[in-house]
SEROBA-270953 format. One record per residue: chain; residue number from 0; residue in one letter; x, y, z of N, C-alpha, C in turn. Coordinates in nm, 2 decimals, always signed. Layout:
// residues N
+--------+-----+--------+--------+---------+--------+---------+----------+--------+--------+---------+--------+
| chaine | num | residu | n.east | n.north |   n.up | ca.east | ca.north |  ca.up | c.east | c.north |   c.up |
+--------+-----+--------+--------+---------+--------+---------+----------+--------+--------+---------+--------+
|      A | NUM |      A |      X |       Y |      Z |       X |        Y |      Z |      X |       Y |      Z |
...
+--------+-----+--------+--------+---------+--------+---------+----------+--------+--------+---------+--------+
This chain:
// residues 95
+--------+-----+--------+--------+---------+--------+---------+----------+--------+--------+---------+--------+
| chaine | num | residu | n.east | n.north |   n.up | ca.east | ca.north |  ca.up | c.east | c.north |   c.up |
+--------+-----+--------+--------+---------+--------+---------+----------+--------+--------+---------+--------+
|      A |   0 |      M |  +0.09 |   -0.11 |  +0.00 |   +0.00 |    -0.01 |  -0.01 |  +0.08 |   +0.12 |  +0.00 |
|      A |   1 |      E |  +0.06 |   +0.21 |  -0.10 |   +0.15 |    +0.33 |  -0.11 |  +0.07 |   +0.45 |  -0.02 |
|      A |   2 |      E |  +0.16 |   +0.51 |  +0.04 |   +0.11 |    +0.63 |  +0.12 |  +0.14 |   +0.76 |  +0.05 |
|      A |   3 |      L |  +0.05 |   +0.85 |  +0.05 |   +0.05 |    +0.98 |  -0.02 |  +0.06 |   +1.08 |  +0.08 |
|      A |   4 |      S |  +0.14 |   +1.19 |  +0.06 |   +0.14 |    +1.31 |  +0.14 |  +0.04 |   +1.41 |  +0.08 |
|      A |   5 |      I |  -0.07 |   +1.45 |  +0.15 |   -0.16 |    +1.54 |  +0.09 |  -0.17 |   +1.65 |  +0.20 |
|      A |   6 |      R |  -0.23 |   +1.77 |  +0.15 |   -0.26 |    +1.87 |  +0.24 |  -0.42 |   +1.90 |  +0.23 |
|      A |   7 |      L |  -0.47 |   +1.91 |  +0.35 |   -0.62 |    +1.92 |  +0.37 |  -0.64 |   +2.05 |  +0.42 |
|      A |   8 |      K |  -0.72 |   +2.14 |  +0.37 |   -0.76 |    +2.27 |  +0.44 |  -0.90 |   +2.25 |  +0.51 |
|      A |   9 |      I |  -0.90 |   +2.28 |  +0.63 |   -1.00 |    +2.28 |  +0.72 |  -1.01 |   +2.42 |  +0.80 |
|      A |  10 |      A |  -1.12 |   +2.49 |  +0.79 |   -1.14 |    +2.60 |  +0.87 |  -1.01 |   +2.70 |  +0.86 |
|      A |  11 |      D |  -0.98 |   +2.73 |  +0.74 |   -0.88 |    +2.82 |  +0.72 |  -0.73 |   +2.78 |  +0.76 |
|      A |  12 |      R |  -0.71 |   +2.64 |  +0.79 |   -0.59 |    +2.58 |  +0.83 |  -0.55 |   +2.48 |  +0.74 |
|      A |  13 |      T |  -0.43 |   +2.46 |  +0.70 |   -0.40 |    +2.35 |  +0.62 |  -0.32 |   +2.25 |  +0.70 |
|      A |  14 |      Y |  -0.38 |   +2.13 |  +0.68 |   -0.31 |    +2.02 |  +0.76 |  -0.24 |   +1.91 |  +0.66 |
|      A |  15 |      P |  -0.13 |   +1.89 |  +0.69 |   -0.04 |    +1.78 |  +0.62 |  -0.08 |   +1.65 |  +0.66 |
|      A |  16 |      L |  -0.11 |   +1.56 |  +0.56 |   -0.16 |    +1.42 |  +0.62 |  -0.09 |   +1.33 |  +0.52 |
|      A |  17 |      R |  -0.06 |   +1.21 |  +0.58 |   -0.03 |    +1.09 |  +0.50 |  -0.12 |   +1.00 |  +0.51 |
|      A |  18 |      V |  -0.17 |   +0.96 |  +0.38 |   -0.28 |    +0.87 |  +0.38 |  -0.26 |   +0.75 |  +0.27 |
|      A |  19 |      E |  -0.31 |   +0.64 |  +0.29 |   -0.29 |    +0.54 |  +0.19 |  -0.36 |   +0.58 |  +0.06 |
|      A |  20 |      S |  -0.31 |   +0.55 |  -0.06 |   -0.36 |    +0.58 |  -0.18 |  -0.51 |   +0.55 |  -0.20 |
|      A |  21 |      E |  -0.55 |   +0.44 |  -0.14 |   -0.69 |    +0.39 |  -0.16 |  -0.78 |   +0.47 |  -0.08 |
|      A |  22 |      S |  -0.74 |   +0.55 |  +0.02 |   -0.82 |    +0.64 |  +0.11 |  -0.81 |   +0.78 |  +0.07 |
|      A |  23 |      E |  -0.73 |   +0.83 |  -0.03 |   -0.72 |    +0.96 |  -0.06 |  -0.86 |   +1.02 |  -0.10 |
|      A |  24 |      A |  -0.93 |   +0.96 |  -0.19 |   -1.05 |    +1.03 |  -0.23 |  -1.16 |   +1.03 |  -0.11 |
|      A |  25 |      I |  -1.16 |   +0.95 |  -0.02 |   -1.24 |    +0.95 |  +0.10 |  -1.20 |   +1.07 |  +0.19 |
|      A |  26 |      V |  -1.07 |   +1.08 |  +0.21 |   -1.02 |    +1.17 |  +0.30 |  -1.05 |   +1.32 |  +0.24 |
|      A |  27 |      R |  -1.03 |   +1.33 |  +0.12 |   -1.06 |    +1.46 |  +0.06 |  -1.22 |   +1.49 |  +0.05 |
|      A |  28 |      E |  -1.29 |   +1.39 |  +0.03 |   -1.44 |    +1.41 |  +0.04 |  -1.48 |   +1.45 |  +0.18 |
|      A |  29 |      V |  -1.41 |   +1.39 |  +0.27 |   -1.45 |    +1.42 |  +0.42 |  -1.40 |   +1.57 |  +0.44 |
|      A |  30 |      G |  -1.29 |   +1.61 |  +0.39 |   -1.25 |    +1.75 |  +0.41 |  -1.35 |   +1.85 |  +0.34 |
|      A |  31 |      K |  -1.40 |   +1.81 |  +0.23 |   -1.50 |    +1.89 |  +0.16 |  -1.62 |   +1.90 |  +0.25 |
|      A |  32 |      L |  -1.67 |   +1.79 |  +0.29 |   -1.79 |    +1.79 |  +0.38 |  -1.78 |   +1.87 |  +0.52 |
|      A |  33 |      I |  -1.68 |   +1.87 |  +0.57 |   -1.65 |    +1.94 |  +0.68 |  -1.65 |   +2.10 |  +0.65 |
|      A |  34 |      Q |  -1.59 |   +2.13 |  +0.54 |   -1.59 |    +2.27 |  +0.50 |  -1.74 |   +2.32 |  +0.48 |
|      A |  35 |      E |  -1.82 |   +2.22 |  +0.42 |   -1.95 |    +2.25 |  +0.38 |  -2.03 |   +2.27 |  +0.51 |
|      A |  36 |      Q |  -2.01 |   +2.19 |  +0.59 |   -2.10 |    +2.20 |  +0.72 |  -2.06 |   +2.33 |  +0.80 |
|      A |  37 |      L |  -1.91 |   +2.34 |  +0.80 |   -1.87 |    +2.48 |  +0.86 |  -1.95 |   +2.61 |  +0.80 |
|      A |  38 |      K |  -1.96 |   +2.61 |  +0.67 |   -2.02 |    +2.71 |  +0.60 |  -2.16 |   +2.73 |  +0.64 |
|      A |  39 |      Q |  -2.23 |   +2.62 |  +0.66 |   -2.37 |    +2.61 |  +0.70 |  -2.38 |   +2.67 |  +0.84 |
|      A |  40 |      Y |  -2.30 |   +2.63 |  +0.93 |   -2.30 |    +2.68 |  +1.07 |  -2.26 |   +2.83 |  +1.07 |
|      A |  41 |      R |  -2.18 |   +2.88 |  +0.99 |   -2.13 |    +3.03 |  +0.98 |  -2.26 |   +3.10 |  +0.92 |
|      A |  42 |      D |  -2.32 |   +3.05 |  +0.81 |   -2.44 |    +3.12 |  +0.76 |  -2.54 |   +3.12 |  +0.86 |
|      A |  43 |      A |  -2.56 |   +3.03 |  +0.96 |   -2.66 |    +3.02 |  +1.06 |  -2.62 |   +3.11 |  +1.17 |
|      A |  44 |      G |  -2.50 |   +3.19 |  +1.17 |   -2.48 |    +3.27 |  +1.27 |  -2.37 |   +3.24 |  +1.36 |
|      A |  45 |      I |  -2.31 |   +3.13 |  +1.35 |   -2.20 |    +3.08 |  +1.44 |  -2.07 |   +3.13 |  +1.37 |
|      A |  46 |      S |  -2.02 |   +3.24 |  +1.43 |   -1.90 |    +3.30 |  +1.36 |  -1.76 |   +3.24 |  +1.42 |
|      A |  47 |      D |  -1.77 |   +3.19 |  +1.55 |   -1.65 |    +3.15 |  +1.60 |  -1.61 |   +3.00 |  +1.55 |
|      A |  48 |      T |  -1.49 |   +3.00 |  +1.49 |   -1.46 |    +2.87 |  +1.43 |  -1.46 |   +2.75 |  +1.52 |
|      A |  49 |      Q |  -1.41 |   +2.77 |  +1.65 |   -1.41 |    +2.65 |  +1.73 |  -1.55 |   +2.61 |  +1.77 |
|      A |  50 |      D |  -1.64 |   +2.71 |  +1.78 |   -1.79 |    +2.66 |  +1.81 |  -1.83 |   +2.59 |  +1.68 |
|      A |  51 |      A |  -1.81 |   +2.64 |  +1.57 |   -1.86 |    +2.58 |  +1.45 |  -1.81 |   +2.43 |  +1.44 |
|      A |  52 |      L |  -1.67 |   +2.42 |  +1.47 |   -1.61 |    +2.28 |  +1.45 |  -1.66 |   +2.18 |  +1.55 |
|      A |  53 |      A |  -1.70 |   +2.24 |  +1.68 |   -1.76 |    +2.16 |  +1.78 |  -1.90 |   +2.11 |  +1.74 |
|      A |  54 |      M |  -1.97 |   +2.19 |  +1.67 |   -2.11 |    +2.16 |  +1.62 |  -2.10 |   +2.06 |  +1.50 |
|      A |  55 |      V |  -1.99 |   +2.07 |  +1.42 |   -1.96 |    +1.97 |  +1.32 |  -1.93 |   +1.83 |  +1.38 |
|      A |  56 |      A |  -1.85 |   +1.83 |  +1.48 |   -1.81 |    +1.71 |  +1.55 |  -1.93 |   +1.65 |  +1.61 |
|      A |  57 |      F |  -2.01 |   +1.72 |  +1.68 |   -2.14 |    +1.68 |  +1.73 |  -2.23 |   +1.61 |  +1.63 |
|      A |  58 |      D |  -2.24 |   +1.68 |  +1.51 |   -2.32 |    +1.62 |  +1.40 |  -2.28 |   +1.49 |  +1.36 |
|      A |  59 |      C |  -2.13 |   +1.48 |  +1.35 |   -2.07 |    +1.36 |  +1.30 |  -2.10 |   +1.24 |  +1.40 |
|      A |  60 |      L |  -2.09 |   +1.27 |  +1.51 |   -2.12 |    +1.18 |  +1.62 |  -2.26 |   +1.12 |  +1.62 |
|      A |  61 |      I |  -2.35 |   +1.22 |  +1.60 |   -2.50 |    +1.18 |  +1.60 |  -2.51 |   +1.09 |  +1.48 |
|      A |  62 |      T |  -2.45 |   +1.12 |  +1.36 |   -2.47 |    +1.04 |  +1.24 |  -2.41 |   +0.90 |  +1.25 |
|      A |  63 |      K |  -2.29 |   +0.89 |  +1.32 |   -2.23 |    +0.78 |  +1.35 |  -2.31 |   +0.68 |  +1.45 |
|      A |  64 |      I |  -2.36 |   +0.73 |  +1.56 |   -2.44 |    +0.66 |  +1.64 |  -2.57 |   +0.61 |  +1.59 |
|      A |  65 |      R |  -2.65 |   +0.70 |  +1.50 |   -2.76 |    +0.65 |  +1.44 |  -2.74 |   +0.54 |  +1.34 |
|      A |  66 |      G |  -2.62 |   +0.56 |  +1.26 |   -2.58 |    +0.45 |  +1.16 |  -2.56 |   +0.32 |  +1.24 |
|      A |  67 |      E |  -2.48 |   +0.31 |  +1.35 |   -2.46 |    +0.20 |  +1.43 |  -2.59 |   +0.14 |  +1.49 |
|      A |  68 |      Q |  -2.69 |   +0.23 |  +1.53 |   -2.81 |    +0.17 |  +1.58 |  -2.89 |   +0.11 |  +1.47 |
|      A |  69 |      K |  -2.89 |   +0.17 |  +1.34 |   -2.96 |    +0.12 |  +1.24 |  -2.91 |   -0.01 |  +1.19 |
|      A |  70 |      M |  -2.77 |   -0.03 |  +1.19 |   -2.70 |    -0.15 |  +1.16 |  -2.73 |   -0.27 |  +1.26 |
|      A |  71 |      Q |  -2.74 |   -0.23 |  +1.39 |   -2.77 |    -0.33 |  +1.49 |  -2.92 |   -0.38 |  +1.47 |
|      A |  72 |      R |  -3.01 |   -0.30 |  +1.44 |   -3.15 |    -0.33 |  +1.41 |  -3.15 |   -0.43 |  +1.28 |
|      A |  73 |      L |  -3.08 |   -0.38 |  +1.19 |   -3.07 |    -0.47 |  +1.06 |  -3.01 |   -0.60 |  +1.10 |
|      A |  74 |      Q |  -2.91 |   -0.61 |  +1.16 |   -2.85 |    -0.74 |  +1.20 |  -2.94 |   -0.83 |  +1.28 |
|      A |  75 |      Q |  -3.01 |   -0.77 |  +1.37 |   -3.11 |    -0.84 |  +1.45 |  -3.22 |   -0.89 |  +1.36 |
|      A |  76 |      T |  -3.26 |   -0.81 |  +1.27 |   -3.37 |    -0.85 |  +1.18 |  -3.32 |   -0.97 |  +1.09 |
|      A |  77 |      V |  -3.20 |   -0.95 |  +1.04 |   -3.14 |    -1.08 |  +0.96 |  -3.13 |   -1.20 |  +1.05 |
|      A |  78 |      F |  -3.09 |   -1.18 |  +1.17 |   -3.06 |    -1.30 |  +1.26 |  -3.20 |   -1.37 |  +1.28 |
|      A |  79 |      D |  -3.30 |   -1.28 |  +1.31 |   -3.44 |    -1.33 |  +1.35 |  -3.50 |   -1.41 |  +1.22 |
|      A |  80 |      K |  -3.47 |   -1.35 |  +1.10 |   -3.52 |    -1.42 |  +0.98 |  -3.45 |   -1.55 |  +0.96 |
|      A |  81 |      I |  -3.32 |   -1.55 |  +0.98 |   -3.24 |    -1.68 |  +0.96 |  -3.30 |   -1.78 |  +1.06 |
|      A |  82 |      T |  -3.32 |   -1.74 |  +1.19 |   -3.37 |    -1.83 |  +1.29 |  -3.51 |   -1.89 |  +1.25 |
|      A |  83 |      Q |  -3.60 |   -1.80 |  +1.19 |   -3.72 |    -1.85 |  +1.15 |  -3.71 |   -1.95 |  +1.03 |
|      A |  84 |      L |  -3.62 |   -1.92 |  +0.94 |   -3.61 |    -2.00 |  +0.82 |  -3.54 |   -2.14 |  +0.87 |
|      A |  85 |      D |  -3.46 |   -2.14 |  +0.97 |   -3.39 |    -2.27 |  +1.03 |  -3.51 |   -2.34 |  +1.09 |
|      A |  86 |      Q |  -3.60 |   -2.28 |  +1.16 |   -3.70 |    -2.36 |  +1.22 |  -3.80 |   -2.43 |  +1.12 |
|      A |  87 |      V |  -3.81 |   -2.36 |  +1.01 |   -3.90 |    -2.42 |  +0.92 |  -3.83 |   -2.53 |  +0.83 |
|      A |  88 |      V |  -3.70 |   -2.51 |  +0.80 |   -3.63 |    -2.60 |  +0.72 |  -3.58 |   -2.72 |  +0.80 |
|      A |  89 |      S |  -3.53 |   -2.70 |  +0.91 |   -3.46 |    -2.81 |  +0.99 |  -3.56 |   -2.94 |  +1.00 |
|      A |  90 |      P |  -3.68 |   -2.93 |  +1.04 |   -3.76 |    -3.04 |  +1.05 |  -3.77 |   -3.12 |  +0.91 |
|      A |  91 |      A |  -3.76 |   -3.05 |  +0.80 |   -3.76 |    -3.12 |  +0.67 |  -3.64 |   -3.19 |  +0.63 |
|      A |  92 |      I |  -3.53 |   -3.17 |  +0.68 |   -3.41 |    -3.22 |  +0.65 |  -3.38 |   -3.34 |  +0.73 |
|      A |  93 |      P |  -3.37 |   -3.46 |  +0.66 |   -3.34 |    -3.58 |  +0.74 |  -3.20 |   -3.58 |  +0.80 |
|      A |  94 |      L |  -3.19 |   -3.64 |  +0.90 |   -3.05 |    -3.64 |  +0.98 |  -2.99 |   -3.77 |  +0.94 |
+--------+-----+--------+--------+---------+--------+---------+----------+--------+--------+---------+--------+
């Protein structure tokens, strides 16, 4: 895996990063999304950069937790369906 040196600008600061080549597009997309969210908060009247970044971090964690909860519900649904199928099919299979 090849590492690349890139520069990512977030909130008027440039951060040098080393990322794997496969991750470069994702890292750049994340930087772009952060910038867009910062702009939304600034447009909403939050002029302090640190406050805006805190709100972006808060939003990111809310999204992460919601995604994890959705994944857990989906996994439980799949497990329940497999269990139901097993109960239907098992008696029909001779041992």
